[in-house]
Each structure stands twice: as C-alpha cells, then as structure tokens.
All heavy atoms as an XYZ file, in Angstrom:
735
protein
N     -26.671    -40.322    -18.585
C     -26.628    -40.472    -17.145
C     -27.083    -41.864    -16.709
O     -26.697    -42.323    -15.644
C     -27.482    -39.406    -16.464
C     -26.920    -37.987    -16.553
S     -25.225    -37.854    -16.017
C     -25.424    -37.514    -14.312
N     -27.882    -42.511    -17.533
C     -28.360    -43.847    -17.174
C     -27.196    -44.817    -17.119
O     -27.147    -45.706    -16.262
C     -29.414    -44.312    -18.162
N     -26.243    -44.669    -18.048
C     -25.085    -45.556    -18.067
C     -24.225    -45.359    -16.830
O     -23.757    -46.329    -16.237
C     -24.278    -45.287    -19.346
C     -23.138    -46.228    -19.540
C     -23.369    -47.561    -19.822
C     -21.835    -45.792    -19.433
C     -22.323    -48.445    -20.005
C     -20.783    -46.664    -19.601
C     -21.029    -48.004    -19.891
N     -24.040    -44.115    -16.423
C     -23.211    -43.865    -15.243
C     -23.884    -44.350    -13.966
O     -23.221    -44.846    -13.055
C     -22.874    -42.380    -15.133
O     -24.045    -41.637    -14.918
N     -25.198    -44.277    -13.889
C     -25.870    -44.793    -12.692
C     -25.804    -46.314    -12.653
O     -25.725    -46.907    -11.569
C     -27.310    -44.301    -12.623
O     -28.038    -44.797    -13.724
N     -25.782    -46.959    -13.808
C     -25.635    -48.410    -13.853
C     -24.242    -48.805    -13.378
O     -24.077    -49.806    -12.664
C     -25.891    -48.922    -15.261
N     -23.243    -48.037    -13.775
C     -21.872    -48.299    -13.315
C     -21.780    -48.087    -11.814
O     -21.172    -48.896    -11.096
C     -20.865    -47.410    -14.064
C     -20.798    -47.813    -15.539
C     -19.486    -47.480    -13.430
C     -19.946    -46.909    -16.384
N     -22.379    -47.025    -11.319
C     -22.387    -46.768     -9.871
C     -23.033    -47.937     -9.121
O     -22.524    -48.373     -8.083
C     -23.143    -45.482     -9.551
C     -22.402    -44.237     -9.978
O     -21.199    -44.336    -10.275
O     -23.045    -43.167    -10.014
N     -24.126    -48.448     -9.649
C     -24.824    -49.565     -9.001
C     -23.963    -50.822     -9.019
O     -23.885    -51.544     -8.019
C     -26.182    -49.834     -9.688
C     -26.998    -50.904     -9.020
C     -27.351    -50.544     -7.581
O     -27.595    -49.394     -7.258
N     -27.358    -51.537     -6.716
N     -23.268    -51.079    -10.125
C     -22.423    -52.270    -10.222
C     -21.250    -52.177     -9.247
O     -20.896    -53.166     -8.591
C     -21.918    -52.439    -11.653
N     -20.647    -50.997     -9.139
C     -19.536    -50.815     -8.201
C     -20.038    -50.957     -6.772
O     -19.378    -51.574     -5.925
C     -18.841    -49.453     -8.429
C     -17.857    -49.151     -7.313
C     -18.150    -49.432     -9.772
N     -21.209    -50.428     -6.487
C     -21.784    -50.523     -5.141
C     -22.094    -51.983     -4.779
O     -21.934    -52.395     -3.624
C     -23.037    -49.667     -5.033
C     -23.647    -49.678     -3.672
N     -23.029    -49.105     -2.586
C     -24.815    -50.209     -3.212
C     -23.795    -49.267     -1.525
N     -24.888    -49.940     -1.885
N     -22.521    -52.747     -5.769
C     -22.799    -54.164     -5.522
C     -21.520    -54.923     -5.192
O     -21.521    -55.834     -4.364
C     -23.486    -54.799     -6.731
C     -24.913    -54.277     -6.915
O     -25.460    -53.714     -5.940
O     -25.442    -54.422     -8.032
N     -20.402    -54.550     -5.843
C     -19.140    -55.227     -5.582
C     -18.557    -54.849     -4.226
O     -18.049    -55.701     -3.503
C     -18.126    -54.903     -6.682
C     -18.412    -55.488     -8.066
C     -17.404    -54.974     -9.062
C     -18.378    -57.010     -8.010
N     -18.600    -53.565     -3.917
C     -18.028    -53.092     -2.659
C     -18.836    -51.891     -2.170
O     -18.712    -50.792     -2.710
C     -16.568    -52.683     -2.867
O     -16.047    -52.141     -1.683
N     -19.648    -52.078     -1.159
C     -20.515    -50.986     -0.683
C     -19.742    -49.818     -0.066
O     -20.246    -48.692     -0.014
C     -21.396    -51.649      0.371
C     -21.264    -53.110      0.173
C     -19.955    -53.343     -0.511
N     -18.509    -50.045      0.367
C     -17.750    -48.954      0.990
C     -16.938    -48.157     -0.018
O     -16.369    -47.137      0.329
C     -16.785    -49.525      2.047
O     -15.879    -50.432      1.415
C     -17.564    -50.214      3.153
N     -16.874    -48.629     -1.260
C     -16.089    -47.945     -2.284
C     -16.845    -46.706     -2.753
O     -18.028    -46.768     -3.094
C     -15.834    -48.890     -3.463
C     -14.849    -48.356     -4.452
C     -13.495    -48.324     -4.170
C     -15.272    -47.869     -5.673
C     -12.592    -47.838     -5.070
C     -14.371    -47.381     -6.590
C     -13.025    -47.362     -6.287
N     -16.155    -45.588     -2.777
C     -16.770    -44.317     -3.153
C     -16.475    -44.014     -4.620
O     -15.322    -44.038     -5.055
C     -16.219    -43.186     -2.274
C     -16.751    -41.789     -2.547
C     -18.256    -41.740     -2.285
C     -16.033    -40.777     -1.679
N     -17.499    -43.739     -5.377
C     -17.359    -43.401     -6.801
C     -17.653    -41.922     -6.964
O     -18.702    -41.442     -6.543
C     -18.330    -44.233     -7.665
C     -18.214    -43.819     -9.121
C     -18.049    -45.701     -7.501
N     -16.709    -41.222     -7.564
C     -16.912    -39.794     -7.837
C     -16.847    -39.570     -9.334
O     -15.944    -40.055    -10.003
C     -15.838    -38.954     -7.152
C     -15.897    -39.007     -5.652
C     -14.819    -38.139     -5.041
O     -13.892    -37.703     -5.699
N     -14.941    -37.890     -3.749
N     -17.794    -38.831     -9.845
C     -17.814    -38.504    -11.274
C     -17.496    -37.026    -11.433
O     -18.027    -36.178    -10.718
C     -19.184    -38.800    -11.864
C     -19.492    -40.263    -11.970
C     -20.788    -40.445    -12.705
N     -21.844    -39.632    -12.112
C     -22.886    -40.120    -11.474
N     -23.031    -41.399    -11.344
N     -23.794    -39.327    -10.975
N     -16.619    -36.742    -12.375
C     -16.283    -35.361    -12.697
C     -16.381    -35.186    -14.202
O     -15.996    -36.075    -14.969
C     -14.857    -35.005    -12.256
C     -14.630    -35.087    -10.790
N     -15.118    -34.143     -9.926
C     -13.984    -35.998    -10.028
C     -14.778    -34.469     -8.689
N     -14.083    -35.603     -8.724
N     -16.843    -34.052    -14.603
C     -16.897    -33.772    -16.031
C     -15.523    -33.315    -16.508
O     -14.666    -32.922    -15.718
C     -17.926    -32.663    -16.317
O     -17.510    -31.471    -15.648
C     -19.315    -33.074    -15.860
N     -15.326    -33.385    -17.810
C     -14.058    -32.950    -18.382
C     -13.831    -31.459    -18.131
O     -12.721    -31.030    -17.826
C     -14.026    -33.247    -19.885
C     -12.769    -32.849    -20.633
C     -11.578    -33.616    -20.076
C     -12.918    -33.112    -22.109
N     -14.891    -30.688    -18.214
C     -14.774    -29.246    -17.955
C     -14.315    -28.985    -16.524
O     -13.444    -28.154    -16.277
C     -16.115    -28.571    -18.206
C     -16.092    -27.072    -18.005
C     -17.486    -26.483    -18.134
C     -17.703    -26.055    -19.547
N     -18.964    -25.318    -19.723
N     -14.873    -29.734    -15.572
C     -14.488    -29.566    -14.174
C     -13.031    -29.989    -13.961
O     -12.291    -29.327    -13.244
C     -15.421    -30.378    -13.274
C     -15.264    -30.028    -11.813
O     -14.780    -28.951    -11.486
N     -15.666    -30.925    -10.951
N     -12.609    -31.099    -14.565
C     -11.224    -31.534    -14.440
C     -10.259    -30.514    -15.036
O      -9.192    -30.267    -14.474
C     -11.016    -32.887    -15.123
C     -11.553    -34.030    -14.300
O     -11.750    -33.885    -13.099
N     -11.802    -35.156    -14.936
N     -10.607    -29.938    -16.156
C      -9.730    -28.928    -16.772
C      -9.673    -27.667    -15.919
O      -8.625    -27.050    -15.796
C     -10.200    -28.610    -18.186
C      -9.964    -29.764    -19.143
S     -10.335    -29.351    -20.814
C      -9.073    -28.173    -21.155
N     -10.790    -27.294    -15.324
C     -10.813    -26.118    -14.465
C      -9.922    -26.335    -13.237
O      -9.156    -25.461    -12.845
C     -12.236    -25.807    -14.025
C     -12.343    -24.487    -13.290
C     -13.752    -24.143    -12.850
N     -14.748    -24.468    -13.848
C     -15.910    -25.064    -13.555
N     -16.198    -25.416    -12.326
N     -16.790    -25.320    -14.506
N     -10.003    -27.510    -12.643
C      -9.167    -27.820    -11.481
C      -7.700    -27.888    -11.884
O      -6.822    -27.420    -11.157
C      -9.636    -29.148    -10.830
C     -11.002    -28.960    -10.183
C      -8.624    -29.627     -9.808
C     -11.657    -30.248     -9.738
N      -7.409    -28.444    -13.055
C      -6.026    -28.574    -13.516
C      -5.376    -27.257    -13.870
O      -4.147    -27.130    -13.827
N      -6.144    -26.268    -14.214
C      -5.591    -24.980    -14.647
C      -5.526    -23.951    -13.530
O      -5.247    -22.783    -13.788
C      -6.419    -24.403    -15.791
C      -6.251    -25.206    -17.057
O      -5.244    -25.881    -17.232
N      -7.230    -25.150    -17.929
N      -5.766    -24.332    -12.302
C      -5.781    -23.372    -11.190
C      -4.406    -22.732    -11.016
O      -4.291    -21.515    -10.865
C      -6.253    -24.055     -9.882
C      -6.000    -23.177     -8.684
C      -7.715    -24.408     -9.989
N      -3.350    -23.535    -11.041
C      -2.005    -22.989    -10.841
C      -1.650    -21.994    -11.946
O      -1.107    -20.917    -11.673
C      -0.973    -24.118    -10.795
C       0.427    -23.634    -10.593
C       0.819    -23.116     -9.368
C       1.350    -23.662    -11.626
C       2.099    -22.658     -9.171
C       2.630    -23.203    -11.444
C       3.005    -22.705    -10.212
N      -1.969    -22.341    -13.184
C      -1.674    -21.434    -14.294
C      -2.451    -20.130    -14.163
O      -1.923    -19.056    -14.455
C      -1.996    -22.102    -15.635
C      -1.001    -23.169    -16.038
C      -1.321    -24.528    -15.443
O      -2.335    -24.646    -14.705
O      -0.539    -25.461    -15.683
N      -3.689    -20.216    -13.719
C      -4.490    -18.997    -13.537
C      -3.890    -18.105    -12.457
O      -3.851    -16.887    -12.598
C      -5.915    -19.349    -13.158
C      -6.714    -19.908    -14.288
C      -8.116    -20.195    -13.839
N      -8.859    -20.830    -14.901
C     -10.152    -21.076    -14.844
N     -10.831    -20.734    -13.773
N     -10.757    -21.653    -15.844
N      -3.433    -18.710    -11.367
C      -2.830    -17.928    -10.284
C      -1.571    -17.234    -10.772
O      -1.339    -16.052    -10.490
C      -2.540    -18.831     -9.065
C      -3.858    -19.268     -8.418
C      -1.662    -18.128     -8.051
C      -3.703    -20.319     -7.344
N      -0.746    -17.948    -11.539
C       0.488    -17.369    -12.073
C       0.167    -16.202    -13.004
O       0.812    -15.144    -12.947
C       1.328    -18.441    -12.794
C       2.458    -17.813    -13.586
C       1.876    -19.440    -11.790
N      -0.827    -16.362    -13.849
C      -1.201    -15.293    -14.780
C      -1.722    -14.073    -14.027
O      -1.383    -12.931    -14.367
C      -2.249    -15.812    -15.797
C      -2.880    -14.672    -16.561
C      -1.603    -16.803    -16.752
N      -2.503    -14.284    -12.991
C      -3.030    -13.154    -12.208
C      -1.889    -12.407    -11.523
O      -1.840    -11.171    -11.535
C      -4.087    -13.640    -11.184
C      -4.400    -12.562    -10.171
C      -5.343    -14.068    -11.907
N      -0.942    -13.152    -10.927
C       0.203    -12.495    -10.278
C       1.057    -11.738    -11.285
O       1.477    -10.608    -11.042
C       1.063    -13.503     -9.513
C       0.550    -13.808     -8.142
C       0.380    -15.116     -7.738
C       0.227    -12.794     -7.255
C      -0.100    -15.406     -6.477
C      -0.247    -13.073     -5.994
C      -0.416    -14.383     -5.596
N       1.332    -12.348    -12.430
C       2.152    -11.683    -13.446
C       1.456    -10.425    -13.958
O       2.097     -9.381    -14.128
C       2.448    -12.638    -14.592
N       0.165    -10.515    -14.189
C      -0.582     -9.341    -14.637
C      -0.602     -8.241    -13.594
O      -0.482     -7.056    -13.916
N      -0.731     -8.633    -12.331
C      -0.744     -7.642    -11.249
C       0.598     -6.935    -11.136
O       0.657     -5.713    -10.989
C      -1.082     -8.307     -9.914
O      -2.351     -8.894     -9.970
N       1.688     -7.708    -11.215
C       3.006     -7.088    -11.136
C       3.280     -6.214    -12.357
O       3.918     -5.164    -12.254
C       4.100     -8.143    -10.984
C       4.124     -8.775     -9.629
C       4.206    -10.144     -9.499
C       4.056     -8.005     -8.482
C       4.221    -10.738     -8.248
C       4.067     -8.582     -7.225
C       4.151     -9.956     -7.115
N       2.804     -6.622    -13.517
C       2.951     -5.802    -14.719
C       2.207     -4.480    -14.593
O       2.717     -3.429    -14.970
N       0.995     -4.546    -14.068
C       0.210     -3.326    -13.857
C       0.878     -2.413    -12.838
O       0.934     -1.190    -13.026
C      -1.203     -3.680    -13.414
C      -2.171     -2.516    -13.231
C      -2.402     -1.823    -14.561
C      -3.480     -3.026    -12.669
N       1.410     -2.999    -11.768
C       2.121     -2.212    -10.759
C       3.356     -1.546    -11.364
O       3.625     -0.369    -11.102
C       2.520     -3.103     -9.586
C       3.303     -2.425     -8.463
C       2.432     -1.373     -7.780
C       3.782     -3.461     -7.465
N       4.088     -2.269    -12.206
C       5.269     -1.691    -12.861
C       4.870     -0.551    -13.782
O       5.557      0.481    -13.845
C       6.010     -2.769    -13.640
N       3.772     -0.704    -14.499
C       3.301      0.359    -15.388
C       2.918      1.610    -14.604
O       3.269      2.731    -14.989
C       2.107     -0.143    -16.194
C       1.539      0.804    -17.233
C       2.562      1.045    -18.333
C       0.263      0.233    -17.805
N       2.236      1.436    -13.488
C       1.851      2.582    -12.655
C       3.087      3.272    -12.082
O       3.185      4.507    -12.095
C       0.882      2.141    -11.538
C       0.706      3.217    -10.493
C      -0.452      1.739    -12.130
N       4.045      2.494    -11.592
C       5.271      3.087    -11.040
C       6.065      3.831    -12.111
O       6.622      4.900    -11.843
C       6.136      2.010    -10.393
C       5.627      1.467     -9.062
C       6.506      0.314     -8.605
C       5.576      2.546     -8.010
N       6.111      3.286    -13.321
C       6.811      3.968    -14.408
C       6.116      5.281    -14.760
O       6.779      6.304    -14.979
C       6.888      3.063    -15.631
N       4.799      5.270    -14.806
C       4.052      6.498    -15.116
C       4.262      7.557    -14.042
O       4.457      8.739    -14.350
C       2.562      6.186    -15.268
N       4.254      7.145    -12.786
C       4.480      8.093    -11.691
C       5.904      8.643    -11.759
O       6.132      9.840    -11.532
C       4.196      7.423    -10.326
C       4.691      8.278     -9.175
C       2.711      7.158    -10.184
N       6.865      7.798    -12.088
C       8.254      8.245    -12.206
C       8.445      9.243    -13.331
O       9.119     10.265    -13.161
N       7.859      8.967    -14.484
C       7.968      9.901    -15.617
C       7.287     11.221    -15.274
O       7.810     12.296    -15.571
C       7.368      9.271    -16.888
C       8.278      8.137    -17.365
C       7.193     10.308    -17.987
C       7.690      7.323    -18.488
N       6.119     11.143    -14.642
C       5.435     12.372    -14.229
C       6.307     13.172    -13.262
O       6.398     14.395    -13.367
C       4.096     12.037    -13.577
C       3.441     13.243    -12.961
C       2.797     14.186    -13.762
C       3.488     13.465    -11.590
C       2.208     15.303    -13.200
C       2.910     14.583    -11.027
C       2.269     15.493    -11.827
O       1.698     16.599    -11.281
N       6.949     12.499    -12.336
C       7.800     13.189    -11.370
C       8.972     13.880    -12.021
O       9.313     15.021    -11.680
N       9.616     13.211    -12.996
C      10.767     13.813    -13.679
C      10.333     15.029    -14.481
O      10.984     16.092    -14.427
C      11.457     12.766    -14.579
C      12.453     13.424    -15.517
C      12.139     11.715    -13.735
N       9.241     14.903    -15.226
C       8.766     16.036    -16.034
C       8.306     17.174    -15.128
O       8.593     18.352    -15.394
C       7.640     15.588    -16.987
C       6.985     16.779    -17.665
C       8.192     14.630    -18.022
N       7.633     16.865    -14.051
C       7.165     17.886    -13.117
C       8.340     18.616    -12.462
O       8.331     19.853    -12.353
C       6.285     17.251    -12.049
O       5.928     18.189    -11.075
N       9.349     17.869    -12.050
C      10.526     18.477    -11.428
C      11.256     19.385    -12.410
O      11.633     20.513    -12.071
C      11.468     17.378    -10.930
C      12.733     17.893    -10.314
C      12.723     18.461     -9.047
C      13.942     17.821    -10.999
C      13.889     18.944     -8.468
C      15.106     18.287    -10.434
C      15.080     18.845     -9.178
O      16.241     19.320     -8.615
N      11.412     18.911    -13.644
C      12.091     19.706    -14.662
C      11.315     20.983    -14.976
O      11.896     22.068    -15.121
C      12.264     18.877    -15.935
O      12.787     19.652    -16.972
N      10.006     20.849    -15.080
C       9.167     22.013    -15.381
C       9.174     23.002    -14.221
O       9.234     24.215    -14.423
C       7.734     21.557    -15.683
O       7.766     20.611    -16.731
C       6.866     22.722    -16.097
N       9.139     22.502    -13.010
C       9.140     23.391    -11.850
C      10.440     24.179    -11.764
O      10.444     25.342    -11.378
C       8.927     22.610    -10.569
C       8.856     23.557     -9.372
C       8.253     22.926     -8.202
N       6.893     22.510     -8.474
C       5.867     22.873     -7.734
N       6.035     23.682     -6.720
N       4.674     22.442     -7.994
N      11.539     23.548    -12.129
C      12.819     24.254    -12.097
C      12.858     25.379    -13.138
O      13.546     26.371    -12.947
C      13.976     23.286    -12.369
C      14.354     22.462    -11.179
C      15.597     21.649    -11.462
O      15.853     21.249    -12.593
N      16.372     21.406    -10.420
N      12.116     25.209    -14.222
C      12.167     26.195    -15.309
C      10.908     27.051    -15.384
O      10.623     27.655    -16.424
C      12.354     25.458    -16.627
C      13.693     24.742    -16.704
C      13.876     24.166    -18.081
N      15.215     23.669    -18.249
C      15.552     22.390    -18.161
N      14.640     21.497    -17.908
N      16.793     22.016    -18.350
N      10.142     27.151    -14.332
C       8.894     27.917    -14.350
C       9.127     29.377    -14.726
O       8.385     29.951    -15.533
C       8.203     27.845    -12.974
O       7.986     26.480    -12.660
C       6.889     28.579    -12.976
N      10.162     29.976    -14.181
C      10.464     31.374    -14.485
C      10.814     31.535    -15.970
O      10.320     32.449    -16.641
C      11.613     31.856    -13.600
C      11.897     33.319    -13.724
N      11.019     34.276    -13.271
C      12.953     33.984    -14.264
C      11.527     35.475    -13.527
N      12.700     35.320    -14.124
N      11.630     30.641    -16.478
C      12.017     30.691    -17.889
C      10.806     30.495    -18.801
O      10.668     31.176    -19.824
C      13.059     29.607    -18.163
C      13.511     29.539    -19.606
C      14.438     28.367    -19.854
O      14.908     27.728    -18.889
O      14.682     28.094    -21.043
N       9.904     29.597    -18.412
C       8.702     29.360    -19.217
C       7.836     30.617    -19.249
O       7.301     30.999    -20.291
C       7.906     28.162    -18.655
C       8.684     26.873    -18.857
C       6.540     28.045    -19.306
C       8.086     25.674    -18.131
N       7.710     31.284    -18.105
C       6.918     32.525    -18.065
C       7.490     33.593    -18.967
O       6.745     34.292    -19.671
N       8.802     33.751    -18.983
C       9.434     34.759    -19.844
C       9.210     34.406    -21.309
O       8.869     35.262    -22.134
C      10.931     34.881    -19.522
C      11.105     35.501    -18.137
C      11.656     35.707    -20.582
C      12.535     35.493    -17.652
N       9.393     33.133    -21.653
C       9.212     32.724    -23.058
C       7.755     32.905    -23.504
O       7.502     33.294    -24.644
C       9.642     31.279    -23.245
C      11.144     31.113    -23.182
C      11.528     29.679    -23.452
N      12.942     29.479    -23.304
C      13.825     29.521    -24.301
N      13.402     29.778    -25.520
N      15.095     29.322    -24.065
N       6.812     32.625    -22.614
C       5.407     32.821    -22.977
C       5.086     34.305    -23.110
O       4.275     34.694    -23.949
C       4.495     32.147    -21.964
C       4.556     30.625    -22.047
S       3.539     29.813    -20.847
C       1.954     29.975    -21.628
N       5.729     35.151    -22.321
C       5.516     36.596    -22.436
C       6.070     37.112    -23.757
O       5.578     38.103    -24.293
C       6.176     37.322    -21.271
N       7.086     36.441    -24.280
C       7.670     36.834    -25.560
C       6.984     36.134    -26.729
O       7.527     36.072    -27.820
C       9.166     36.531    -25.576
C       9.987     37.325    -24.565
C      11.422     36.847    -24.553
C       9.918     38.813    -24.875
N       5.785     35.586    -26.506
C       4.898     35.025    -27.534
C       5.335     33.670    -28.054
O       5.115     33.344    -29.209
C       4.710     36.009    -28.684
N       5.927     32.846    -27.236
C       6.204     31.467    -27.617
C       4.903     30.687    -27.475
O       4.182     30.842    -26.489
C       7.273     30.853    -26.707
C       7.619     29.406    -26.981
C       8.356     29.291    -28.313
C       8.479     28.843    -25.871
N       4.596     29.904    -28.457
C       3.342     29.153    -28.409
C       3.393     28.104    -27.295
O       4.434     27.525    -27.017
C       3.068     28.483    -29.744
C       2.672     29.503    -30.802
C       2.185     28.838    -32.024
N       3.287     28.042    -32.612
C       3.163     27.326    -33.696
N       2.014     27.283    -34.315
N       4.177     26.653    -34.168
N       2.243     27.863    -26.684
C       2.159     26.940    -25.553
C       2.510     25.518    -25.993
O       3.197     24.792    -25.284
C       0.754     26.982    -24.922
C       0.625     25.948    -23.829
C       0.470     28.378    -24.390
N       2.077     25.097    -27.162
C       2.349     23.736    -27.635
C       3.851     23.514    -27.803
O       4.380     22.460    -27.449
C       1.623     23.474    -28.942
N       4.550     24.511    -28.353
C       6.002     24.384    -28.522
C       6.686     24.325    -27.162
O       7.617     23.554    -26.957
C       6.565     25.555    -29.325
C       6.391     25.436    -30.815
S       7.127     26.832    -31.671
C       8.851     26.490    -31.495
N       6.203     25.134    -26.244
C       6.792     25.171    -24.915
C       6.609     23.833    -24.209
O       7.547     23.292    -23.639
C       6.144     26.290    -24.095
O       6.613     26.262    -22.783
N       5.413     23.278    -24.283
C       5.140     21.997    -23.631
C       5.991     20.891    -24.239
O       6.588     20.089    -23.527
C       3.650     21.659    -23.751
C       3.282     20.361    -23.107
C       3.239     20.250    -21.732
C       2.994     19.245    -23.878
C       2.913     19.051    -21.131
C       2.661     18.053    -23.293
C       2.615     17.958    -21.911
N       6.074     20.859    -25.557
C       6.854     19.820    -26.223
C       8.346     19.966    -25.883
O       9.031     18.956    -25.636
C       6.660     19.904    -27.734
N       8.835     21.174    -25.834
C      10.256     21.397    -25.533
C      10.599     20.930    -24.121
O      11.607     20.239    -23.905
C      10.594     22.886    -25.684
C      12.015     23.208    -25.242
C      12.319     24.649    -25.405
N      12.426     24.910    -26.852
C      12.268     26.085    -27.400
N      12.010     27.131    -26.655
N      12.381     26.249    -28.690
N       9.784     21.249    -23.137
C      10.109     20.900    -21.759
C       9.840     19.438    -21.446
O      10.511     18.850    -20.612
C       9.385     21.826    -20.784
C       9.977     23.210    -20.889
C       9.266     24.265    -21.462
C      11.262     23.461    -20.487
C       9.817     25.500    -21.593
C      11.838     24.709    -20.606
C      11.109     25.727    -21.165
O      11.661     26.955    -21.298
N       8.898     18.844    -22.142
C       8.695     17.396    -21.979
C       9.894     16.649    -22.564
O      10.359     15.679    -21.979
C       7.419     16.932    -22.673
S       5.940     17.267    -21.698
N      10.387     17.105    -23.703
C      11.553     16.446    -24.308
C      12.783     16.606    -23.414
O      13.553     15.661    -23.248
C      11.811     17.037    -25.693
N      12.965     17.769    -22.835
C      14.100     17.978    -21.934
C      13.964     17.162    -20.650
O      14.942     16.644    -20.122
C      14.245     19.446    -21.571
C      14.865     20.279    -22.629
C      15.129     21.673    -22.115
N      15.603     22.536    -23.171
C      15.770     23.836    -23.023
N      15.488     24.415    -21.863
N      16.213     24.565    -24.023
N      12.747     17.041    -20.156
C      12.524     16.302    -18.915
C      12.714     14.804    -19.099
O      13.163     14.123    -18.182
N      12.389     14.295    -20.266
C      12.500     12.851    -20.507
C      13.880     12.444    -20.997
O      14.197     11.261    -21.003
C      11.449     12.396    -21.525
S       9.777     12.540    -20.891
N      14.662     13.357    -21.431
C      15.946     12.911    -21.977
C      16.981     13.874    -21.741
O      17.905     14.227    -21.417
C-alpha cells in the first residue's frame, strides 16, 4: 500500500484535479462478470420453471387417466390384483 500511496501523491502533485481510483483484481473480475451472472440466474430460473411445469403436466395426465379408470381399478383390486402392479400399469398407460 505504501507504493500505491506514493503513486497517488505523485499524480496529485502533477494535477490536483485528477482523480485516481484503485481497484483490486477481484473487484474488477466481479464487476466484469455481472452480465454472465445475470444470464445464468435467468437461465436457471427458466429451467426450474420448465421442470415444475413438466412435473405438473405429467401429474395431471396420470391423475386424469387414473380418475377415468377408478371404477376399473376398484374391481381389479377386489379381484386381488396387487396395488404395486395396479399403480405401475396405470402410470404406464397414463404416460404413454
């Protein structure tokens, strides 16, 4: 810091109205990366929103398919179909 204060004093002696600003490399890199950080935050936010919308859509399709077949599921369960097989069968039908 002694060297930088000597430089500040020399510049002040040459021109008292000249303003000297010192920035560290870390500060310059932080300022330079602001745009990239904003882009990454927006991209991550839109990705998260897309993931939530996809999950809600898949849930809606499976729920709609299951609701349409509620009576059939009850009959199959009364005839001793295992719950795991029933769930897997209707999820597969709802998704494809």
